[in-house]
ROBALO-436085 format. One line per 5 residues: number of its first residue (from 1); for each residue x, y, z negated of N, C-alpha, C. Coordinates in Angstrom, 2 decimals. Last residue first. Layout:
residues N
NUM = X Y Z X Y Z X Y Z; ...
***
This chain:
residues 206
206 = 1.47 10.42 17.78 -0.02 9.90 17.14 0.45 8.96 16.44; 3.42 11.73 18.87 3.27 10.20 18.92 2.14 9.88 18.50; 3.13 14.35 18.23 3.61 14.05 19.50 3.42 12.68 19.92; 2.11 14.60 15.71 1.17 15.63 16.92 1.52 14.76 17.97; 3.96 13.43 14.07 2.88 13.23 14.25 2.35 13.60 15.30
201 = 6.13 15.21 14.71 6.61 13.95 14.75 4.89 13.21 15.10; 5.18 18.02 13.67 5.61 17.50 15.02 5.45 16.18 15.29; 5.26 16.88 10.89 3.69 16.94 11.59 3.93 17.13 12.98; 8.06 16.43 10.65 7.22 15.20 10.08 5.79 15.19 10.71; 8.89 19.04 10.86 9.32 18.00 11.55 8.33 16.54 11.64
196 = 7.41 20.34 8.27 7.35 20.36 9.55 7.49 19.47 10.78; 6.29 17.43 6.06 7.08 18.38 6.52 6.79 19.01 7.86; 3.26 17.12 4.40 3.83 16.75 5.72 5.28 18.01 5.66; 1.68 15.54 1.91 2.14 16.88 2.00 3.09 16.62 3.43; -1.86 14.56 0.67 -0.54 14.50 1.43 0.18 15.50 1.92
191 = -3.20 14.16 -2.60 -2.92 15.13 -1.28 -1.77 14.23 -0.70; -3.62 11.79 -4.22 -5.10 12.69 -3.75 -4.62 14.00 -2.46; -2.92 8.50 -2.89 -2.54 9.90 -3.91 -3.62 10.83 -3.21; -3.77 6.23 -1.54 -3.66 5.93 -3.18 -3.18 7.48 -3.61; -3.74 7.15 1.33 -4.68 7.10 0.49 -4.94 7.05 -1.11
186 = -0.99 6.74 1.93 -1.83 7.91 2.03 -2.90 8.01 1.36; -0.46 4.12 1.30 0.39 4.95 0.50 -0.70 6.58 0.89; -2.32 2.73 3.14 -2.52 2.55 1.57 -1.75 3.92 0.90; -1.20 3.63 5.48 -2.49 4.18 4.99 -2.96 3.89 3.70; 2.36 4.19 5.12 1.01 3.09 5.48 -0.25 3.81 4.94
181 = 5.46 5.41 6.41 4.14 5.38 5.73 3.04 4.74 6.10; 7.42 5.00 8.14 7.58 4.00 7.13 5.95 4.28 6.48; 7.73 7.16 9.59 7.60 6.36 10.36 7.13 4.78 9.27; 7.93 9.52 7.21 6.89 9.17 8.20 6.76 7.98 8.84; 9.48 8.54 4.00 9.49 8.82 5.56 8.47 8.42 6.48
176 = 8.16 9.83 1.26 8.38 8.54 1.98 8.61 9.23 3.44; 7.53 9.94 -2.25 8.25 10.49 -1.33 8.62 9.31 -0.31; 5.17 10.65 -4.70 5.87 9.42 -3.60 6.37 10.25 -2.76; 3.84 11.04 -7.84 4.61 11.48 -6.56 5.39 10.58 -5.97; 3.27 10.25 -10.33 2.44 10.45 -9.12 2.48 11.11 -7.60
171 = 5.93 12.15 -11.98 4.95 11.32 -11.75 3.63 11.11 -10.95; 9.08 12.65 -10.55 7.84 12.85 -10.68 6.47 12.30 -10.81; 11.32 10.86 -9.27 11.03 10.59 -10.80 9.68 11.56 -11.25; 11.45 11.64 -7.01 10.88 9.94 -7.42 10.62 9.95 -8.76; 12.44 13.98 -5.93 10.84 13.74 -5.83 10.41 12.39 -6.77
166 = 15.14 13.88 -5.72 14.55 14.99 -6.51 12.81 14.85 -6.77; 15.63 12.01 -4.37 16.11 12.02 -5.40 15.28 12.82 -5.83; 14.52 12.66 -1.60 13.87 11.49 -2.31 14.45 11.30 -3.71; 15.81 15.02 -1.12 14.68 15.24 -1.50 13.77 13.86 -2.14; 18.24 14.03 -0.87 18.58 15.20 -2.04 16.88 15.20 -2.25
161 = 18.34 12.14 1.49 18.41 11.71 -0.03 18.22 12.77 -0.80; 15.80 11.84 3.73 16.41 12.86 3.27 16.88 12.51 1.55; 15.18 10.27 6.43 15.45 10.21 5.02 16.34 11.17 4.68; 12.60 12.40 8.45 13.33 11.18 8.28 13.95 11.14 6.84; 10.55 13.54 8.16 10.57 12.86 9.54 11.81 12.08 9.45
156 = 8.30 12.78 5.09 9.37 13.78 5.81 9.81 12.95 7.06; 5.83 13.17 2.92 6.50 12.52 4.13 7.50 13.43 4.72; 4.76 12.82 -0.15 5.63 13.81 0.63 6.21 12.99 1.87; 1.80 12.33 -2.14 2.82 11.62 -1.19 3.11 12.77 -0.30; 0.21 13.23 -5.05 0.63 13.44 -3.97 1.56 12.50 -3.20
151 = -1.16 14.11 -7.98 -0.48 13.25 -6.84 -0.87 13.64 -5.91; -2.08 16.44 -9.49 -2.90 15.21 -9.81 -2.31 14.03 -8.88; -1.18 19.05 -8.54 -0.76 18.60 -9.88 -1.77 17.24 -10.12; -0.38 21.45 -6.61 -0.63 19.95 -6.39 -0.40 19.28 -7.81; -0.47 24.20 -6.43 -1.09 23.70 -6.94 -1.54 22.23 -6.99
146 = 2.16 24.80 -5.46 0.83 24.62 -4.37 -0.08 24.09 -5.02; 3.66 25.21 -7.50 3.15 26.66 -6.63 2.07 26.23 -5.94; 4.03 22.66 -7.90 3.34 23.43 -8.97 2.74 24.85 -8.30; 5.81 22.16 -6.12 4.31 21.07 -5.88 3.46 22.00 -7.15; 7.98 23.50 -6.52 7.12 23.77 -5.33 5.95 22.92 -5.66
141 = 8.92 22.62 -9.13 8.56 23.63 -8.90 7.43 23.98 -7.94; 9.59 19.57 -8.16 8.45 20.23 -9.34 7.70 21.36 -9.22; 11.66 20.51 -6.52 10.78 19.61 -6.20 9.16 19.89 -6.89; 13.58 21.67 -8.38 13.18 22.09 -7.15 11.90 21.55 -6.85; 13.70 19.68 -10.58 13.17 20.96 -10.91 12.90 21.58 -9.48
136 = 15.17 17.26 -9.58 13.73 17.26 -9.79 13.22 18.68 -9.85; 17.97 17.70 -7.46 17.24 18.20 -8.68 15.94 18.34 -8.75; 20.39 17.40 -5.48 19.48 16.33 -6.07 18.74 16.89 -7.17; 20.55 20.41 -3.58 21.16 19.14 -4.39 19.91 18.67 -4.89; 19.19 21.54 -1.45 20.63 21.51 -1.35 21.51 20.48 -2.16
131 = 16.36 20.88 -0.01 17.21 20.93 -1.40 18.38 20.45 -1.00; 13.94 22.26 1.62 15.45 22.04 1.61 15.76 22.00 0.19; 11.24 23.01 3.57 11.50 21.98 2.72 13.13 21.79 2.87; 9.52 24.80 5.30 11.10 25.13 5.03 11.26 24.12 3.73; 7.03 24.06 5.71 7.41 24.65 6.85 9.26 24.91 6.58
126 = 4.52 22.17 4.83 5.79 22.54 4.37 6.85 22.73 5.40; 1.18 21.59 4.98 2.37 21.38 5.72 3.23 22.42 4.80; -1.36 19.71 3.90 -0.68 20.58 4.00 0.39 20.31 4.63; -4.69 18.09 2.81 -3.23 17.78 3.86 -2.69 19.36 3.91; -7.18 18.08 2.04 -6.24 17.46 1.32 -4.82 17.21 2.02
121 = -9.34 18.20 3.60 -8.80 19.65 2.91 -7.60 19.33 2.02; -10.56 16.23 4.21 -11.29 16.32 2.99 -10.14 17.73 2.54; -9.59 15.95 6.99 -11.10 16.37 6.81 -11.31 16.86 5.28; -7.02 15.24 6.23 -7.35 16.32 6.80 -8.70 16.92 7.05; -7.81 12.58 5.11 -7.14 13.78 4.15 -7.11 15.12 4.97
116 = -8.36 11.46 7.20 -9.54 11.32 6.61 -8.98 12.66 5.43; -6.26 11.15 9.09 -7.14 12.22 9.74 -8.32 12.16 8.22; -4.73 9.76 7.65 -4.60 11.09 7.37 -5.50 12.03 7.91; -6.21 7.63 8.04 -5.84 8.02 6.68 -5.73 8.87 6.84; -5.93 7.00 10.90 -7.26 6.93 10.02 -6.79 8.15 8.67
111 = -2.93 6.68 10.87 -3.56 7.84 11.46 -5.04 8.20 10.86; -2.90 3.85 9.35 -2.06 5.42 9.20 -2.84 6.81 9.38; -4.40 2.82 11.57 -4.92 3.13 10.13 -4.47 4.21 9.32; -2.68 2.65 13.74 -4.18 3.54 13.76 -4.67 3.52 12.18; -0.58 1.03 12.80 -0.44 2.92 13.04 -1.75 3.32 13.41
106 = -1.81 -0.91 12.38 -1.44 -0.57 11.11 -0.91 1.00 11.23; -2.64 -1.73 14.96 -3.82 -1.78 13.92 -3.24 -0.77 12.74; 0.04 -2.27 16.24 -1.20 -1.06 16.49 -2.09 -0.91 15.70; 0.91 -4.12 14.35 1.36 -3.07 14.60 0.57 -1.81 14.83; -1.72 -6.61 12.83 -0.76 -6.21 13.91 -0.33 -4.64 13.66
101 = -2.28 -8.14 10.51 -2.67 -7.04 10.54 -1.36 -6.47 11.52; -3.50 -11.03 8.54 -2.80 -10.61 9.54 -3.30 -9.09 9.77; -2.75 -12.25 5.15 -3.66 -11.44 6.00 -2.55 -10.94 7.32; -0.76 -15.30 5.45 -1.04 -14.01 5.02 -2.42 -13.06 5.91; -1.75 -18.86 5.40 -1.26 -17.57 6.19 -1.36 -16.38 5.12
96 = -2.26 -20.67 3.32 -1.98 -21.05 4.75 -1.07 -19.96 5.16; -0.94 -20.34 -0.30 -2.15 -20.38 0.86 -1.27 -20.25 2.65; -0.09 -23.39 -2.08 0.29 -21.93 -1.44 -0.51 -21.74 0.02; -2.97 -23.74 -4.43 -1.85 -24.18 -3.29 -1.38 -22.94 -2.97; -3.59 -24.97 -7.83 -3.54 -24.09 -6.98 -2.59 -24.47 -5.79
91 = -6.25 -27.63 -8.14 -4.88 -27.33 -8.12 -4.75 -26.04 -7.51; -8.37 -28.58 -10.03 -8.49 -28.09 -8.84 -7.28 -26.83 -8.64; -7.65 -30.23 -11.82 -8.97 -30.94 -10.83 -8.49 -29.92 -9.41; -4.15 -31.41 -12.40 -5.02 -30.28 -12.19 -6.36 -30.76 -11.40; -3.14 -34.50 -13.62 -3.08 -33.54 -12.43 -4.16 -32.04 -12.67
86 = -2.95 -35.52 -16.93 -2.90 -35.63 -15.90 -2.97 -34.71 -14.70; -2.20 -34.96 -19.68 -1.08 -34.97 -18.89 -1.22 -35.30 -17.30; -5.03 -36.31 -20.70 -4.16 -35.53 -21.04 -2.44 -36.04 -20.11; -7.39 -37.08 -17.78 -6.69 -37.24 -19.09 -5.59 -36.60 -19.52; -8.99 -35.86 -15.99 -9.59 -36.00 -17.51 -8.86 -36.54 -18.46
81 = -7.53 -36.16 -14.00 -7.59 -34.87 -14.57 -8.36 -34.64 -15.50; -5.50 -39.19 -13.94 -6.73 -38.63 -13.62 -6.80 -36.87 -14.23; -3.30 -40.98 -14.16 -3.10 -38.94 -13.29 -4.44 -38.76 -12.98; -3.82 -43.20 -14.42 -3.28 -42.33 -15.18 -3.40 -40.77 -14.99; -7.20 -44.22 -12.75 -5.61 -44.19 -12.84 -5.40 -43.12 -14.26
76 = -9.84 -44.57 -14.44 -9.23 -45.33 -13.31 -7.88 -44.89 -13.67; -12.54 -45.92 -16.48 -11.15 -45.03 -16.24 -10.60 -45.86 -15.02; -15.25 -46.60 -18.69 -14.39 -47.02 -17.15 -13.52 -45.75 -17.24; -14.97 -46.73 -22.17 -15.44 -45.92 -20.66 -14.72 -46.14 -19.77; -15.15 -49.96 -23.67 -14.62 -48.63 -23.35 -15.09 -48.00 -22.40
71 = -15.51 -52.62 -23.54 -16.12 -51.91 -24.45 -15.64 -50.37 -24.57; -14.66 -54.65 -21.66 -13.57 -54.04 -22.64 -14.40 -53.11 -23.61; -16.50 -55.08 -19.57 -15.91 -56.17 -20.90 -15.28 -55.55 -21.65; -15.29 -53.38 -16.51 -16.32 -53.91 -17.69 -15.67 -55.03 -18.11; -12.87 -52.77 -15.10 -14.01 -51.80 -15.29 -15.01 -52.26 -16.61
66 = -9.87 -53.15 -16.73 -10.67 -53.39 -15.71 -12.02 -52.92 -16.25; -7.25 -50.30 -17.16 -7.82 -51.72 -17.55 -9.37 -51.92 -16.41; -6.36 -48.19 -15.14 -5.46 -48.82 -16.50 -5.72 -49.87 -17.46; -5.14 -48.87 -11.85 -6.43 -48.78 -13.05 -6.09 -49.36 -14.29; -2.34 -47.44 -10.53 -3.07 -48.54 -10.96 -4.28 -48.22 -12.31
61 = -0.40 -45.31 -9.91 -2.11 -45.33 -9.54 -2.77 -46.20 -9.87; 1.45 -44.13 -12.52 1.08 -45.25 -11.43 -0.45 -44.60 -11.13; 3.10 -41.19 -12.35 2.66 -41.66 -13.29 2.27 -42.99 -11.95; 3.49 -37.00 -11.88 3.90 -38.53 -11.60 3.30 -39.65 -12.43; 1.47 -35.27 -9.89 1.75 -35.77 -10.92 2.50 -37.01 -11.15
56 = 0.12 -34.87 -7.13 1.68 -34.49 -7.50 2.16 -34.45 -8.74; -2.46 -35.56 -7.07 -1.21 -36.45 -6.03 0.10 -35.94 -6.47; -3.57 -34.30 -8.76 -3.31 -35.33 -9.06 -2.42 -36.27 -8.11; -1.71 -31.07 -8.76 -2.87 -31.62 -8.50 -2.78 -33.16 -8.85; 0.14 -28.38 -10.31 0.00 -29.80 -9.47 -1.26 -30.29 -9.73
51 = -0.14 -25.01 -9.08 0.03 -26.37 -10.09 -0.10 -27.57 -9.49; 1.23 -21.68 -8.01 0.81 -23.05 -7.70 1.04 -23.75 -8.81; 2.12 -18.86 -6.82 1.58 -19.22 -7.84 1.06 -20.72 -7.21; 3.38 -17.44 -4.59 4.27 -18.74 -5.12 3.47 -19.32 -6.24; 2.84 -14.86 -3.84 2.31 -16.19 -2.94 3.08 -17.40 -3.53
46 = 3.62 -12.46 -4.25 4.68 -13.19 -4.03 3.85 -14.56 -3.19; 2.38 -9.41 -2.85 2.19 -10.80 -4.09 3.19 -11.43 -3.38; 2.03 -7.45 -0.96 2.71 -7.19 -2.60 3.15 -8.57 -3.41; 0.57 -8.16 1.01 1.99 -8.30 0.98 2.83 -7.93 -0.34; -1.98 -7.48 0.02 -1.92 -9.04 -0.20 -0.34 -9.31 0.14
41 = -1.85 -4.80 -0.01 -1.83 -5.19 -1.30 -1.95 -6.84 -1.10; -2.01 -4.68 2.94 -0.94 -4.08 2.01 -0.60 -4.42 0.89; -4.63 -6.14 3.27 -3.23 -6.20 4.11 -2.01 -5.79 3.19; -6.21 -3.96 1.98 -6.32 -5.50 1.76 -5.12 -6.20 2.06; -5.84 -1.68 3.62 -5.67 -1.71 2.08 -5.39 -3.14 1.62
36 = -6.54 -2.39 6.02 -5.27 -1.85 5.72 -4.81 -2.13 4.29; -9.12 -2.92 5.82 -8.42 -4.09 6.10 -7.00 -3.65 5.95; -10.32 -0.51 5.26 -10.48 -1.44 4.04 -9.65 -2.65 4.73; -9.48 1.07 7.73 -8.80 1.19 6.15 -9.20 0.26 5.16; -11.45 -0.35 8.88 -9.95 -0.58 9.23 -9.07 0.00 8.17
31 = -13.59 0.32 7.90 -13.94 -0.98 8.03 -12.11 -1.12 8.39; -13.84 3.14 8.35 -13.94 2.66 7.30 -13.13 1.18 6.97; -12.40 5.12 10.35 -13.09 3.83 10.58 -12.69 3.16 9.10; -13.29 8.29 12.04 -12.95 7.59 10.77 -13.58 6.33 11.16; -11.99 9.50 15.16 -13.13 9.37 14.33 -12.77 8.07 13.13
26 = -9.75 10.01 16.67 -11.12 10.89 16.97 -11.90 10.61 15.95; -7.06 9.15 16.39 -7.92 8.10 16.37 -9.54 8.81 16.63; -5.51 11.29 16.30 -5.18 10.29 14.78 -6.64 9.52 15.08; -5.91 12.42 18.69 -4.71 12.24 18.32 -4.38 10.91 17.23; -8.28 13.58 17.92 -7.82 12.29 19.29 -6.81 11.91 19.07
21 = -8.25 15.93 16.64 -8.60 14.60 16.25 -8.60 13.40 16.90; -5.78 18.14 17.23 -6.87 17.40 18.01 -7.05 16.13 17.30; -4.91 20.90 15.22 -4.57 19.07 15.75 -5.60 18.76 16.32; -3.00 23.66 14.58 -4.40 23.23 15.38 -3.93 21.72 15.70; -1.72 25.62 11.36 -1.77 24.63 12.63 -2.84 24.14 13.21
16 = -1.47 28.24 9.90 -1.98 27.19 10.03 -1.67 26.53 11.46; 0.60 30.20 7.45 -0.22 30.06 8.60 -1.10 28.71 8.65; 1.45 30.46 5.22 2.37 31.72 6.21 1.36 31.14 7.38; 1.25 30.83 1.73 0.69 30.33 3.04 0.84 31.23 4.31; 3.34 30.27 -0.57 2.62 31.54 0.01 2.16 30.68 1.42
11 = 4.77 28.46 -2.31 3.51 28.20 -2.53 2.33 29.29 -1.48; 7.52 28.67 -1.82 7.06 29.33 -2.90 5.72 29.59 -3.39; 7.87 26.72 0.20 8.37 26.27 -1.04 7.68 27.11 -2.12; 4.96 27.84 2.58 6.74 27.71 1.83 6.40 27.25 0.72; 2.32 25.93 4.52 3.02 26.97 3.29 4.75 26.92 3.13
6 = -0.27 25.95 6.78 1.09 25.62 6.51 1.53 26.81 5.08; -3.39 23.71 6.99 -2.67 25.30 6.65 -0.91 24.76 6.33; -4.70 22.84 9.81 -4.08 21.97 8.77 -3.13 23.22 8.07; -7.80 21.82 11.46 -6.78 22.97 11.03 -6.05 22.39 9.60; -9.03 20.17 14.24 -8.48 20.16 13.28 -7.75 21.25 12.99
1 = -11.26 20.70 17.00 -9.97 20.76 16.69 -9.70 21.00 15.10
***
């Protein structure tokens, strides 16, 4: 069984909870995690960069002058890549398809990333996270009391506007809803902080 420590907002440890590693996939799958990172980053690109090849450049396709007898080097059409204004020799094309990553693989990759964080003792649970107003100081003081100063992702079970607004301006801190959390976001930051309801959701659905 895996043990995850539980803290309050003042940074005091109040206990620990047990979690069956089978809920998170049982074992770490490095290749799956790599696929998840590549797929996530691939989807951040616009895939719109392109240049014109010889076929897309304007101009006639006729041969500029006869092959022999002129004293000049042989040459073909005006759109050839070796002439000014011609098409690019290796033009950029729109990719046929982005990296495919099905929903079941995304969920397993996310759970695997959480498994990595738990095994490396970089995961903790906040049992009483409560922001009555959007105050950055509240979340900043909580992270300072927990000793989280090198980046973290804070996952809540549902969208909490006050928590989101309180944490979004803190450097290297991401506030996410658990259901939309990805493996890349978990691995990107050093620490993973789960609210108690978010951890219960993880333990129930995996």
